[in-house]
N, C-alpha and C positions, 0 to 999 in steps of 0.2 A: 442413527436410524437409517436403514437401507431399504429402498424401494426400487424395483426393476434394476437391481445391481448398481444403483446410484445412491451415494451417501447424501442424506438430507440433514440440515441443521435447522433448529427452531430458535428464534430470538424474540425478545420482547416480553413485557410483563402484561400490561393491559390488553394490547393487541399483539398476538403471537403471529410471527411471520416465518414461514418455511422457505428455504432456498437451498440450492446446491451447496454442499459443504465446501467444495473446491471450485466455486464458480469463476475464480480468476484464472483457473487452468482449463476448465472444461466447458465445451459447448453443449447445449441441450438440443439434441438432434430431433427428438420426437416429443415435443411438449404435450401434445394431446394425450398420448399414451400415459405419460407420467402423471399428468393432472388427474386422469381417470383413476389411476391406481391410488393416488393420494386420497381422493374422495372415497374410494372403496374401502381403504384401510382406516378411514376416519381418524387421521392423526390429529393431535391436539394443537391445531394451528387455525388461525382465522383467515390468513391470506397466504397464497403461494406466489413468489416472485422469481423471475429469471430475466436475464438480459442477453443481448447480442454482444459478442466481443468484437473488438477491432480485428479486421477492417470493415465488419458488417455494420454499416451505419444507417442503412435504409430499412425501415420496419418491414418485417416479413409476416407478421401475424396480426390478427384482428382483435386481440385482447386489449383491455384498457392499458394504456401506455403512458409513460412519462419519460422525459429525456434525462439521462445521466451524463453529467459533464465530467470528462476525464482530462487529466493532464498527460499529454503524450508528446514524445519527441520523434518526429518522422526521421528515419535514418536514411540518408543518401550515401554519405561516406563520412568518416571521422573528420577529414579535412574540411568538408563542407559545413559540418556541424560546428567545428571550432572557429572557422573564419566567418560564417554567415548567420548561424542560428543563435549563438549565445551573445550576451552583451559584453562590453569591454571589462566590466567588473569581474565577470566569471572567467574570462580569458586571463586576466591579471592574477586571479586566485589560483588557477591551474598552474600558471608559470611560477607563482610564489611557492606552491606546494613542492614543485620539482626542485626549485632553488634551495628550499629548506631541507631537502633530503628525504621527502616523503615518497615512498615507492608503492604504487598500487599494482597488485598482481593477483592472479588466480591462486587460491590457497586450497590445500587438502584439508578435509575435515578430520584432523588428527588431534591427539591430546593437547599438543602445544597450542593449536588454534582454538580449541574449546576453552582452554585455560585463559587465553587472551580475551575471548568473548565474555567469559564469566567475570573477569576483572572489569571490563567496560560496563557490563550490566550493573555491577555493584559499586560503580563510582559515585553515583548520586541517586537519592530516592525520588527526585523530581526531574522531569524533562519536559520542555515546552509548556511549563507552567502548571503541570499536574502530576500526580503520582505515576511513577514509571512502573509499568506492569511486570517487567522482568527483574526489577530490583529484589535482591534477596535470593535469587535462584542459584543453586549450587552446580558444581561440575556435572554431576550425573543427569540432572534435570535438563541442562543446556544440551548435553550430548544427545540425550534421547529425543529432545524436541527437534534438533537440527538434522537428525538421521532419518526423518520421516519422508522427505522428498529428494533424496540423493539422486534419484534417476532423472530428475527434471530440473536441476538447478546447478549453478556454479556458486562458489563462495569467493568473493573478492575481498582481499585484505589490504588495508593501508598501513604501511610499516614505516617506523622512524627509528633508526638505529637498531633494527631487528625487533623492535617492540610493536605489537599490534595495537594501533591507536584508532582504528575504525574498520568497519566491514559492511558488506552488502551480501545478502542472500539473493542472488539473481535467478529468479525463476524463469524457465523457458516454457511458454504457453502458445505454441503455434506460431503465429506471425507477430507475437509480442514477447518481449522480455520484461520482467517485472522486478524492480529492486525492492524486495521485502526487507523491512526492518533496518534500513540504513541508519547507523548510529556510530558516533565517534567519541573519543575521550574529550571532555570539556577542557582539561588542562592543556590539550594540544590543538585547540580549535584555531589558535593564531597561525597554524601552519596549513590551514585550508584542506584538511584530509577529505572532507565530504566532496569538495569539488574534484579532487583527484579520483575519488571512487566513481563519481558520475562519468568522468572522462573515460575511465577504464571500462565501464559498462557500455558506453557508446562504442568504444573500440571493439569490444566483443561482438556487439550487434553487427557492426560493419563486417567483421571477419566471418561471422556465421550467416550473414545476409538476412538478418531479422529486421523487418521494415519499421518496427515501432518499439521504442522504449516507453513502457506505460508506467508513469510515475504516480499511480493512484488517482484519486479524485482531484478535480480542479478545486483549489482552495484559496483562501484569503490570508492576510497576515504575513508573518515572516516566512513561513513555509511556502506560501503561495508565491511570494517574491522570489525565493530561492529557485522554485520550479521554473518560473518565467525567465529569470536571468540565465538559466542553464538550458534554454531552448524549448521548454514545454509550450505547447499551444493547446487551446481548449478544443476537444473533440467530443461530440455528443453521440451516444449510442442509445437505442431504445431499451427501456426496462419495463417489463410487463407485470401487471398485478392481477391475480385471479382470486376473487373472494371464495372462501371455503365454508363460511358460516354467515349467519345474519349479521353478527357483530362485524365481520369483515366487510360486508356490503355497506354497512353504515359508516365504517371507518373510511372506506374509499370515497363514499359520497360526500362526506364532510371534511375530507383531507386530514383525518386523524392518524393515518398510518405512518406519518413521519415524526410524530411526537409534537411536543409544544414548541420546539425551536423553529419550526417552519412558519409559525405565525408571528414570531417576534421580529421587530425591525433590526437591521444589521447593526445600527449604532448601539442598541441595547445589548445585543449579543457581545459586541466588542467590549462594552463596559463591564459586563458580567465576567468575561474572560480575564480582563485586567484585574478585577477584584479577586478572582480565583487564584491567579498567579501570585498576587501579593499575600493572600492568606496562606497558601502552601509554602511560600518563601519564608514567611514568618514562622510557620509551624515547624519547618525543618531547619530553620536557622541559616538559610542560604539565600 
Protein backbone atom coordinates (compact mmCIF):
# COMPACT_ATOMS: atom_id res chain seq x y z
CA UNK A 1 0.00 0.00 0.00
CA UNK A 2 1.30 3.46 -0.93
CA UNK A 3 0.29 6.75 0.68
CA UNK A 4 2.00 10.07 -0.10
CA UNK A 5 4.50 8.06 -2.21
CA UNK A 6 5.47 6.12 0.94
CA UNK A 7 5.10 2.35 1.07
CA UNK A 8 3.09 1.22 4.10
CA UNK A 9 2.89 -2.32 5.47
CA UNK A 10 0.29 -3.68 7.89
CA UNK A 11 1.06 -6.41 10.40
CA UNK A 12 -0.82 -8.20 13.14
CA UNK A 13 -4.01 -10.18 13.50
CA UNK A 14 -6.11 -8.98 16.41
CA UNK A 15 -4.43 -5.56 16.56
CA UNK A 16 -3.34 -4.43 13.09
CA UNK A 17 -0.37 -2.06 13.03
CA UNK A 18 0.73 0.06 10.06
CA UNK A 19 4.32 1.24 9.58
CA UNK A 20 6.75 2.29 6.89
CA UNK A 21 7.63 -0.77 4.82
CA UNK A 22 11.28 0.31 4.65
CA UNK A 23 11.55 1.90 8.09
CA UNK A 24 15.09 0.57 8.61
CA UNK A 25 16.16 2.61 5.59
CA UNK A 26 13.86 5.64 5.61
CA UNK A 27 13.12 8.55 7.95
CA UNK A 28 9.62 9.94 8.22
CA UNK A 29 10.14 13.64 7.55
CA UNK A 30 6.54 14.82 7.93
CA UNK A 31 4.55 12.45 10.19
CA UNK A 32 1.61 14.84 10.60
CA UNK A 33 0.90 14.82 6.86
CA UNK A 34 1.19 11.06 6.52
CA UNK A 35 -0.97 10.35 9.59
CA UNK A 36 -3.63 12.69 8.21
CA UNK A 37 -3.64 10.85 4.87
CA UNK A 38 -3.74 7.46 6.60
CA UNK A 39 -6.84 8.49 8.55
CA UNK A 40 -8.38 10.01 5.44
CA UNK A 41 -7.85 6.82 3.43
CA UNK A 42 -9.30 4.71 6.27
CA UNK A 43 -6.76 1.95 5.88
CA UNK A 44 -7.46 -1.31 7.71
CA UNK A 45 -5.16 -0.71 10.67
CA UNK A 46 -5.72 0.11 14.33
CA UNK A 47 -2.38 1.78 15.08
CA UNK A 48 0.27 3.60 13.07
CA UNK A 49 3.83 3.45 14.38
CA UNK A 50 7.09 5.05 13.34
CA UNK A 51 10.47 5.65 14.94
CA UNK A 52 13.46 7.91 14.87
CA UNK A 53 16.56 6.31 13.43
CA UNK A 54 20.08 6.67 14.78
CA UNK A 55 21.62 9.03 15.65
CA UNK A 56 18.31 10.82 16.47
CA UNK A 57 17.84 9.62 20.06
CA UNK A 58 16.07 12.65 21.54
CA UNK A 59 12.24 12.63 21.08
CA UNK A 60 11.09 15.20 18.53
CA UNK A 61 7.31 14.64 18.59
CA UNK A 62 4.54 14.71 21.19
CA UNK A 63 2.84 11.45 20.18
CA UNK A 64 2.63 8.55 22.62
CA UNK A 65 6.13 7.11 22.72
CA UNK A 66 8.07 4.07 23.91
CA UNK A 67 11.79 3.39 23.79
CA UNK A 68 13.15 0.89 21.27
CA UNK A 69 16.39 -0.74 22.39
CA UNK A 70 18.81 -1.27 19.51
CA UNK A 71 22.12 -3.13 19.34
CA UNK A 72 24.62 -0.82 17.66
CA UNK A 73 28.37 -0.64 17.21
CA UNK A 74 29.66 2.96 17.23
CA UNK A 75 32.44 3.08 14.62
CA UNK A 76 35.54 5.15 15.39
CA UNK A 77 37.97 3.06 13.37
CA UNK A 78 38.46 -0.62 12.66
CA UNK A 79 41.55 -0.68 14.85
CA UNK A 80 39.69 0.91 17.77
CA UNK A 81 36.84 -1.57 17.40
CA UNK A 82 39.18 -4.55 17.26
CA UNK A 83 41.39 -3.48 20.18
CA UNK A 84 38.92 -1.69 22.49
CA UNK A 85 35.29 -2.56 21.74
CA UNK A 86 35.13 -6.34 21.33
CA UNK A 87 36.01 -8.95 23.94
CA UNK A 88 38.93 -11.37 23.85
CA UNK A 89 36.71 -14.22 22.63
CA UNK A 90 35.62 -12.25 19.56
CA UNK A 91 39.21 -11.23 18.80
CA UNK A 92 40.28 -14.86 19.08
CA UNK A 93 37.46 -15.94 16.75
CA UNK A 94 38.41 -13.36 14.10
CA UNK A 95 42.03 -14.47 14.22
CA UNK A 96 40.92 -18.11 14.08
CA UNK A 97 38.82 -17.48 10.96
CA UNK A 98 41.81 -15.91 9.24
CA UNK A 99 44.10 -18.76 10.32
CA UNK A 100 41.60 -21.34 9.04
CA UNK A 101 41.63 -19.64 5.64
CA UNK A 102 38.27 -17.87 5.77
CA UNK A 103 38.26 -14.76 3.56
CA UNK A 104 35.51 -12.14 3.96
CA UNK A 105 35.11 -9.79 1.00
CA UNK A 106 32.56 -7.72 -0.91
CA UNK A 107 30.82 -9.93 -3.46
CA UNK A 108 28.90 -9.26 -6.67
CA UNK A 109 25.31 -10.43 -6.90
CA UNK A 110 26.02 -12.87 -9.74
CA UNK A 111 24.75 -16.37 -10.40
CA UNK A 112 27.63 -17.98 -8.53
CA UNK A 113 26.90 -15.93 -5.40
CA UNK A 114 23.14 -16.63 -5.61
CA UNK A 115 23.81 -20.36 -5.96
CA UNK A 116 26.00 -20.23 -2.86
CA UNK A 117 23.33 -18.39 -0.88
CA UNK A 118 20.67 -20.86 -2.03
CA UNK A 119 22.84 -23.73 -0.80
CA UNK A 120 23.22 -22.06 2.61
CA UNK A 121 19.48 -21.40 2.85
CA UNK A 122 18.71 -25.05 2.18
CA UNK A 123 21.32 -26.54 4.50
CA UNK A 124 18.86 -26.98 7.39
CA UNK A 125 15.12 -26.39 7.98
CA UNK A 126 15.70 -24.91 11.46
CA UNK A 127 17.95 -22.14 12.69
CA UNK A 128 18.09 -20.62 16.17
CA UNK A 129 15.60 -23.23 17.35
CA UNK A 130 12.76 -22.47 14.96
CA UNK A 131 11.76 -23.06 11.30
CA UNK A 132 14.00 -21.11 8.95
CA UNK A 133 11.91 -18.88 6.70
CA UNK A 134 14.26 -19.15 3.69
CA UNK A 135 14.49 -22.93 3.74
CA UNK A 136 13.21 -24.40 0.47
CA UNK A 137 13.77 -21.25 -1.63
CA UNK A 138 15.12 -21.89 -5.13
CA UNK A 139 17.66 -19.98 -7.22
CA UNK A 140 15.16 -17.68 -8.94
CA UNK A 141 13.39 -16.74 -5.70
CA UNK A 142 16.67 -15.86 -3.98
CA UNK A 143 17.91 -13.85 -6.97
CA UNK A 144 14.67 -11.88 -7.22
CA UNK A 145 14.59 -11.17 -3.49
CA UNK A 146 18.22 -10.02 -3.33
CA UNK A 147 17.87 -7.77 -6.38
CA UNK A 148 15.38 -5.43 -4.69
CA UNK A 149 17.79 -3.10 -2.88
CA UNK A 150 20.94 -3.26 -4.98
CA UNK A 151 21.24 0.53 -4.99
CA UNK A 152 21.61 0.71 -1.21
CA UNK A 153 23.46 -2.38 -0.06
CA UNK A 154 26.67 -4.37 -0.35
CA UNK A 155 26.93 -8.14 -0.20
CA UNK A 156 29.73 -9.54 1.92
CA UNK A 157 30.68 -13.17 1.47
CA UNK A 158 32.78 -15.40 3.70
CA UNK A 159 34.72 -17.89 1.58
CA UNK A 160 36.61 -21.05 2.45
CA UNK A 161 38.55 -22.70 -0.38
CA UNK A 162 36.47 -20.55 -2.79
CA UNK A 163 33.23 -21.92 -1.33
CA UNK A 164 30.67 -19.42 0.01
CA UNK A 165 30.12 -20.44 3.63
CA UNK A 166 28.40 -17.29 4.93
CA UNK A 167 27.19 -13.86 3.90
CA UNK A 168 25.71 -10.53 4.95
CA UNK A 169 23.47 -8.19 3.00
CA UNK A 170 24.86 -4.92 4.36
CA UNK A 171 22.27 -2.19 3.92
CA UNK A 172 23.35 1.45 3.84
CA UNK A 173 20.82 3.69 5.58
CA UNK A 174 22.21 7.18 6.09
CA UNK A 175 24.42 7.18 9.15
CA UNK A 176 23.89 3.46 9.77
CA UNK A 177 24.88 0.27 8.04
CA UNK A 178 22.60 -2.67 8.77
CA UNK A 179 23.68 -6.33 8.42
CA UNK A 180 20.49 -7.95 7.16
CA UNK A 181 20.20 -11.72 7.20
CA UNK A 182 23.67 -12.74 8.33
CA UNK A 183 23.83 -16.52 8.05
CA UNK A 184 26.54 -19.12 7.57
CA UNK A 185 26.90 -22.84 6.98
CA UNK A 186 26.54 -24.87 10.13
CA UNK A 187 29.12 -27.38 8.89
CA UNK A 188 31.73 -24.59 8.88
CA UNK A 189 30.78 -22.82 12.10
CA UNK A 190 33.99 -24.11 13.72
CA UNK A 191 35.86 -21.66 11.45
CA UNK A 192 34.04 -18.59 12.89
CA UNK A 193 32.76 -17.20 9.55
CA UNK A 194 30.23 -14.92 11.25
CA UNK A 195 32.94 -13.15 13.24
CA UNK A 196 34.85 -12.64 10.00
CA UNK A 197 31.71 -11.17 8.39
CA UNK A 198 31.14 -8.72 11.24
CA UNK A 199 34.80 -7.64 11.07
CA UNK A 200 34.48 -6.97 7.33
CA UNK A 201 31.26 -4.99 7.89
CA UNK A 202 33.02 -2.82 10.48
CA UNK A 203 35.92 -2.31 8.06
CA UNK A 204 33.50 -1.12 5.36
CA UNK A 205 31.86 1.29 7.82
CA UNK A 206 35.29 2.66 8.66
CA UNK A 207 36.22 3.15 4.99
CA UNK A 208 32.87 4.77 4.12
CA UNK A 209 32.81 6.81 7.35
CA UNK A 210 29.50 5.35 8.51
CA UNK A 211 29.28 6.06 12.26
CA UNK A 212 27.07 3.11 13.30
CA UNK A 213 26.74 -0.55 12.46
CA UNK A 214 23.16 -1.25 13.54
CA UNK A 215 22.78 -4.93 14.39
CA UNK A 216 19.01 -5.04 14.87
CA UNK A 217 17.29 -4.98 18.23
CA UNK A 218 18.95 -5.48 21.59
CA UNK A 219 18.35 -9.12 22.48
CA UNK A 220 19.01 -11.86 24.99
CA UNK A 221 20.25 -15.42 24.69
CA UNK A 222 22.98 -16.64 22.36
CA UNK A 223 22.39 -14.00 19.70
CA UNK A 224 22.46 -11.24 22.31
CA UNK A 225 25.76 -12.56 23.66
CA UNK A 226 27.21 -12.60 20.13
CA UNK A 227 26.21 -8.98 19.61
CA UNK A 228 27.70 -7.82 22.90
CA UNK A 229 30.92 -9.79 22.42
CA UNK A 230 31.36 -8.11 19.03
CA UNK A 231 31.07 -4.58 20.37
CA UNK A 232 27.34 -3.82 20.34
CA UNK A 233 26.01 -1.47 22.97
CA UNK A 234 22.38 -0.74 23.83
CA UNK A 235 21.11 2.47 22.21
CA UNK A 236 17.54 3.65 22.61
CA UNK A 237 15.48 5.53 20.05
CA UNK A 238 11.89 6.79 20.34
CA UNK A 239 9.10 4.79 18.71
CA UNK A 240 5.75 6.55 18.40
CA UNK A 241 2.27 4.97 18.37
CA UNK A 242 -0.78 6.75 16.99
CA UNK A 243 -4.21 5.08 17.43
CA UNK A 244 -6.35 5.02 14.30
CA UNK A 245 -9.42 3.23 15.74
CA UNK A 246 -11.13 2.75 19.08
CA UNK A 247 -9.58 -0.72 19.20
CA UNK A 248 -6.19 0.92 18.76
CA UNK A 249 -6.89 3.33 21.63
CA UNK A 250 -7.84 0.44 23.92
CA UNK A 251 -4.78 -1.58 22.87
CA UNK A 252 -2.43 1.28 23.72
CA UNK A 253 -4.17 1.99 27.01
CA UNK A 254 -3.84 -1.61 28.22
CA UNK A 255 -0.51 -2.35 26.53
CA UNK A 256 -1.97 -4.98 24.18
CA UNK A 257 -0.19 -3.66 21.08
CA UNK A 258 2.92 -5.79 21.78
CA UNK A 259 1.04 -9.06 22.09
CA UNK A 260 1.04 -11.51 24.99
CA UNK A 261 4.83 -11.85 25.24
CA UNK A 262 5.18 -8.42 26.84
CA UNK A 263 3.32 -9.56 29.98
CA UNK A 264 5.18 -12.86 30.40
CA UNK A 265 8.19 -13.07 32.76
CA UNK A 266 11.61 -13.55 31.14
CA UNK A 267 12.17 -16.93 32.79
CA UNK A 268 8.92 -18.28 31.35
CA UNK A 269 9.81 -16.97 27.88
CA UNK A 270 13.25 -18.63 28.10
CA UNK A 271 11.62 -21.89 29.18
CA UNK A 272 9.14 -21.75 26.29
CA UNK A 273 11.96 -21.03 23.81
CA UNK A 274 13.86 -24.05 25.12
CA UNK A 275 10.78 -26.26 24.70
CA UNK A 276 10.25 -24.92 21.17
CA UNK A 277 13.86 -25.66 20.24
CA UNK A 278 13.60 -29.23 21.55
CA UNK A 279 10.30 -29.80 19.75
CA UNK A 280 11.60 -28.61 16.37
CA UNK A 281 14.87 -30.51 16.83
CA UNK A 282 12.89 -33.69 17.42
CA UNK A 283 10.49 -32.96 14.54
CA UNK A 284 13.28 -32.45 12.01
CA UNK A 285 15.59 -35.05 13.48
CA UNK A 286 18.43 -32.59 14.17
